[in-house]
C-alpha positions as CSV (number, residue, x, y, z in Angstrom):
1,X,-34.3,-31.7,4.2
2,X,-31.4,-30.0,3.2
3,X,-28.4,-30.1,5.5
4,X,-24.9,-28.2,5.0
5,X,-23.4,-30.9,4.1
6,X,-25.3,-31.4,0.6
7,X,-24.4,-27.7,0.1
8,X,-20.5,-28.6,0.3
9,X,-20.9,-31.6,-2.0
10,X,-22.7,-29.9,-4.9
11,X,-20.4,-27.2,-4.1
12,X,-17.6,-29.4,-4.6
13,X,-19.4,-30.7,-7.4
14,X,-19.6,-27.7,-9.6
15,X,-15.8,-26.6,-8.6
16,X,-14.2,-30.1,-9.7
17,X,-17.0,-31.0,-12.5
18,X,-16.9,-34.2,-11.9
19,X,-18.3,-37.0,-8.8
20,X,-14.8,-38.7,-8.7
21,X,-13.0,-35.3,-7.9
22,X,-15.8,-33.9,-5.5
23,X,-15.8,-37.1,-3.5
24,X,-11.9,-36.4,-2.7
25,X,-13.0,-32.7,-2.0
26,X,-15.5,-33.8,0.5
27,X,-13.5,-36.9,2.4
28,X,-15.9,-39.2,1.1
29,X,-16.1,-42.4,-1.5
30,X,-17.7,-41.6,-4.9
31,X,-20.3,-44.4,-3.6
32,X,-21.0,-42.6,-0.8
33,X,-21.1,-39.0,-2.5
34,X,-23.7,-41.0,-5.0
35,X,-25.8,-42.4,-2.9
36,X,-26.1,-39.2,-1.1
37,X,-27.1,-37.1,-4.1
38,X,-29.7,-39.5,-5.1
39,X,-30.9,-39.5,-1.6
40,X,-31.5,-36.2,-1.6
41,X,-33.1,-36.0,-5.1
42,X,-35.6,-38.5,-4.1
43,X,-36.4,-36.0,-1.2
44,X,-36.9,-33.3,-3.5
45,X,-38.2,-34.9,-6.0
46,X,-36.1,-33.6,-8.6
47,X,-33.1,-34.1,-10.3
48,X,-30.0,-31.7,-9.5
49,X,-27.8,-32.6,-12.0
50,X,-27.3,-34.6,-15.7
51,X,-25.6,-37.6,-14.9
52,X,-22.9,-38.5,-17.3
53,X,-21.6,-35.1,-18.1
54,X,-18.4,-33.7,-18.5
55,X,-18.2,-31.0,-16.7
56,X,-21.2,-31.8,-14.7
57,X,-24.2,-29.7,-16.1
58,X,-26.7,-28.8,-13.2
59,X,-30.8,-29.0,-13.5
60,X,-32.6,-25.7,-12.9
61,X,-33.5,-27.4,-9.2
62,X,-29.3,-27.8,-8.9
63,X,-28.5,-24.6,-9.8
64,X,-31.0,-22.8,-7.4
65,X,-29.5,-25.0,-4.8
66,X,-26.1,-23.7,-5.4
67,X,-27.3,-20.4,-5.4
68,X,-28.2,-21.0,-2.0
69,X,-24.8,-22.8,-1.0
70,X,-22.9,-19.8,-2.1
71,X,-25.5,-17.8,0.6
72,X,-25.1,-20.3,3.2
73,X,-21.4,-21.4,2.9
74,X,-20.1,-17.9,3.4
75,X,-22.5,-17.3,6.5
76,X,-21.3,-20.7,7.7
77,X,-17.7,-19.9,7.2
78,X,-17.7,-16.2,8.4
79,X,-19.6,-18.0,11.8
80,X,-16.8,-20.3,12.3
81,X,-13.9,-17.6,12.0
82,X,-16.5,-15.9,14.5
83,X,-16.3,-18.6,16.8
84,X,-12.3,-19.7,16.3
85,X,-12.1,-15.7,17.7
86,X,-14.0,-16.2,20.3
87,X,-12.5,-19.6,21.1
88,X,-8.8,-18.5,20.6
89,X,-8.6,-14.8,21.6
90,X,-9.1,-11.5,18.9
91,X,-6.2,-9.8,19.6
92,X,-2.2,-10.5,18.3
93,X,0.4,-9.4,16.4
94,X,1.0,-10.1,12.5
95,X,3.9,-8.5,11.2
96,X,4.9,-9.2,7.7
97,X,7.8,-8.4,5.2
98,X,7.7,-9.2,1.8
99,X,10.6,-10.3,-0.4
100,X,8.5,-10.5,-3.6
101,X,8.3,-6.7,-4.2
102,X,5.5,-6.9,-6.9
103,X,2.9,-9.0,-4.7
104,X,1.0,-5.9,-3.8
105,X,-1.9,-6.5,-6.5
106,X,-2.7,-9.9,-4.4
107,X,-1.3,-9.4,-1.5
108,X,-3.2,-5.7,-0.7
109,X,-6.6,-7.6,-1.3
110,X,-5.7,-10.3,1.6
111,X,-4.6,-7.9,3.8
112,X,-8.1,-5.4,3.5
113,X,-10.0,-9.1,3.8
114,X,-7.6,-9.8,7.2
115,X,-8.4,-5.9,8.7
116,X,-11.5,-6.9,8.2
117,X,-12.1,-10.4,10.0
118,X,-9.3,-9.6,12.8
119,X,-9.6,-5.6,13.5
120,X,-7.8,-6.2,17.2
121,X,-4.9,-8.1,15.7
122,X,-2.0,-5.7,15.4
123,X,-1.0,-5.8,11.6
124,X,2.2,-4.6,10.1
125,X,3.7,-4.5,6.7
126,X,7.6,-3.8,5.2
127,X,9.4,-4.7,2.2
128,X,12.5,-6.9,2.8
129,X,15.2,-4.0,1.1
130,X,17.2,-3.5,3.5
131,X,17.2,-7.0,6.2
132,X,17.0,-10.4,6.0
133,X,13.8,-11.7,6.9
134,X,14.2,-15.1,7.1
135,X,16.6,-15.1,9.7
136,X,14.4,-12.2,11.4
137,X,11.4,-14.9,11.4
138,X,13.0,-17.7,12.8
139,X,14.3,-14.9,15.8
140,X,10.4,-14.3,16.5
141,X,11.0,-10.0,15.2
142,X,8.3,-11.3,12.3
143,X,5.4,-13.2,11.6
144,X,5.6,-14.0,8.3
145,X,7.2,-14.2,5.2
146,X,6.2,-13.7,1.7
147,X,9.4,-15.5,-0.1
148,X,10.3,-17.4,-3.3
149,X,13.6,-18.6,-1.9
150,X,13.1,-20.7,1.1
151,X,15.8,-21.7,3.4
152,X,16.8,-24.3,5.9
153,X,16.0,-22.6,9.3
154,X,14.8,-24.4,12.3
155,X,11.2,-24.4,13.2
156,X,10.0,-22.8,9.9
157,X,7.2,-23.8,7.3
158,X,7.2,-22.9,4.1
159,X,3.4,-23.1,2.5
160,X,3.3,-22.9,-1.1
161,X,1.0,-20.7,-2.7
162,X,1.7,-21.0,-6.6
163,X,4.3,-21.4,-9.6
164,X,4.6,-18.7,-11.7
165,X,7.2,-17.8,-14.8
166,X,9.8,-15.1,-14.4
167,X,10.0,-13.9,-18.0
168,X,11.9,-10.8,-19.0
169,X,10.4,-7.1,-19.9
170,X,11.4,-5.4,-23.2
171,X,11.0,-2.6,-25.2
172,X,9.0,-3.0,-28.1
173,X,11.8,-1.9,-30.1
174,X,14.6,-3.5,-28.6
175,X,17.1,-5.7,-30.9
176,X,16.1,-8.6,-28.6
177,X,12.2,-8.2,-29.0
178,X,12.6,-10.9,-32.1
179,X,13.9,-13.9,-30.7
180,X,11.4,-16.3,-29.7
181,X,13.2,-16.5,-26.2
182,X,16.1,-15.8,-24.8
183,X,19.6,-17.2,-23.7
184,X,21.7,-16.0,-20.4
185,X,24.4,-14.6,-23.0
186,X,21.9,-12.0,-24.5
187,X,22.5,-10.3,-21.0
188,X,26.2,-9.8,-21.7
189,X,25.4,-6.4,-23.5
190,X,22.3,-5.6,-21.3
191,X,21.6,-3.3,-18.3
192,X,19.5,-5.3,-15.9
193,X,17.4,-3.2,-14.1
194,X,16.2,-4.9,-10.9
195,X,15.2,-4.3,-7.0
196,X,17.6,-3.2,-5.0
197,X,18.3,-6.2,-3.4
198,X,21.1,-8.9,-3.2
199,X,21.4,-10.4,-6.6
200,X,21.5,-14.2,-5.3
201,X,17.6,-13.3,-3.9
202,X,16.7,-12.7,-7.4
203,X,15.2,-15.4,-9.8
204,X,17.1,-14.3,-13.0
205,X,20.4,-14.5,-11.2
206,X,19.9,-17.8,-8.8
207,X,18.5,-20.1,-11.6
208,X,19.5,-18.9,-15.0
209,X,22.2,-16.1,-15.3
210,X,24.8,-17.4,-12.2
211,X,24.3,-21.1,-13.5
212,X,26.0,-20.1,-16.8
213,X,28.7,-17.2,-15.3
214,X,27.1,-14.7,-17.2
215,X,26.5,-10.7,-15.2
216,X,24.9,-8.4,-17.1
217,X,26.9,-4.9,-18.8
218,X,25.1,-3.2,-15.7
219,X,23.0,-3.3,-13.1
220,X,20.5,-0.6,-12.4
221,X,18.4,-0.3,-9.5
222,X,14.6,1.2,-8.8
223,X,12.3,0.1,-5.4
224,X,8.7,0.6,-8.1
225,X,7.6,-1.4,-10.2
226,X,6.1,1.4,-12.5
227,X,9.1,3.2,-12.5
228,X,11.4,-0.1,-13.7
229,X,8.4,-0.7,-16.6
230,X,9.0,3.1,-17.9
231,X,13.0,2.3,-18.2
232,X,12.1,-0.6,-19.9
233,X,9.6,1.3,-22.2
234,X,12.1,3.8,-22.6
235,X,15.2,1.3,-23.7
236,X,17.3,2.1,-20.9
237,X,17.0,-1.7,-19.7
238,X,15.2,-4.9,-19.6
239,X,13.7,-6.6,-16.4
240,X,13.1,-9.9,-15.0
241,X,9.6,-9.4,-12.9
242,X,7.0,-12.8,-11.9
243,X,4.8,-13.0,-15.2
244,X,1.2,-12.1,-13.4
245,X,3.3,-8.7,-12.3
246,X,3.8,-7.7,-15.9
247,X,0.3,-8.4,-16.8
248,X,-1.1,-4.9,-16.8
249,X,2.1,-3.7,-18.8
250,X,1.8,-6.0,-21.7
251,X,-1.6,-5.6,-22.0
252,X,-1.4,-1.7,-22.3
253,X,1.3,-2.8,-24.9
254,X,4.3,-0.8,-23.0
255,X,6.6,-3.6,-23.3
256,X,6.6,-7.2,-24.5
257,X,7.5,-10.2,-22.7
258,X,10.4,-13.0,-23.1
259,X,11.1,-16.5,-21.4
260,X,14.6,-17.0,-20.0
261,X,15.1,-19.7,-22.1
262,X,13.4,-22.2,-24.3
263,X,11.8,-23.8,-21.4
264,X,11.3,-20.8,-19.2
265,X,12.7,-20.3,-15.7
266,X,9.7,-21.1,-13.3
267,X,9.6,-20.5,-9.6
268,X,7.2,-20.9,-6.3
269,X,6.1,-18.1,-3.7
270,X,5.8,-19.4,-0.5
271,X,4.2,-17.8,2.6
272,X,7.3,-18.4,5.6
273,X,5.5,-18.7,8.9
274,X,7.0,-20.5,12.1
275,X,5.8,-24.2,13.1
276,X,4.4,-23.4,16.4
277,X,1.8,-20.7,15.0
278,X,0.7,-22.8,11.9
279,X,-2.6,-23.6,14.6
280,X,-3.4,-20.0,15.2
281,X,-6.7,-18.9,14.1
282,X,-5.9,-16.1,12.1
283,X,-2.9,-17.0,10.7
284,X,-4.6,-20.2,9.1
285,X,-7.7,-17.8,8.1
286,X,-5.0,-15.1,6.1
287,X,-3.4,-18.3,4.3
288,X,-5.9,-19.5,3.3
289,X,-7.5,-16.1,1.8
290,X,-4.0,-15.5,0.6
291,X,-4.6,-18.9,-1.6
292,X,-7.5,-17.8,-2.6
293,X,-7.0,-14.1,-3.6
294,X,-3.9,-15.2,-5.3
295,X,-5.8,-17.2,-8.4
296,X,-8.8,-14.8,-8.1
297,X,-6.6,-12.0,-9.3
298,X,-3.4,-13.3,-10.9
299,X,-3.1,-14.2,-14.7
300,X,-0.3,-17.0,-15.6
301,X,0.5,-18.8,-12.6
302,X,-0.2,-22.3,-11.7
303,X,-1.2,-24.6,-8.7
304,X,2.0,-25.5,-6.6
305,X,1.8,-28.8,-6.5
306,X,1.9,-29.2,-10.7
């Protein structure tokens, strides 16, 4: 009586909050989706949700079926993943380089999940401080690169994960702390603390300072985000990081943040892979897991399509 398609439909209805969006999610017309749900309610002899509410409100029976959906669909996806592994082979190589050096908050849970489900895939992780990772990806030396700076390279596909705002962290006692937002001119007398990479690979230079032909008074390097925050909090300089990477430090009131310009500077983070790897089962699993983990763990990010 209750089929997997019913559970997928109810789950989509809960996630989207409307019949129109749920129908699109499960690749049905709204009429077909409504008919499917009405038929299920007739077979069960009870109403599953209250019509004409936004977002959709579920009845007690509907909530119980959603509990079932959470359990069954999780097992269903796990079984599909296992079958893919059997069909395509469980072994392989996944060498990852990170250009976004504050990505560990969401990347490590993603990797933990990956190791659990693909134990026979050789996994290696490195930062991209000392080399250019995208050409290495194109050559086959790497298998995946986390980057906010896509380049037009043959056979490379960029999968957008999310949008984020690049914000400046300041000491709470910094003279610029009273400003509503910062201008490029504000950096002429500042020490800018950055990761030890070329300035053209940093958001603040690419999208804000270089277009204005502004150079900070001094640039100081640090490989550790925590050390950067300590330097900022003690008044040794300012730094620019993704908004979600600064949340922990602003919540503890170690630093304050300001936008770059009145509109702010928004960037996208991508997973870069070779096109011939796109249909690889474990690569597809990593991409899907990374996308879900980002929105589960990070504050202040937006869908890449917005």
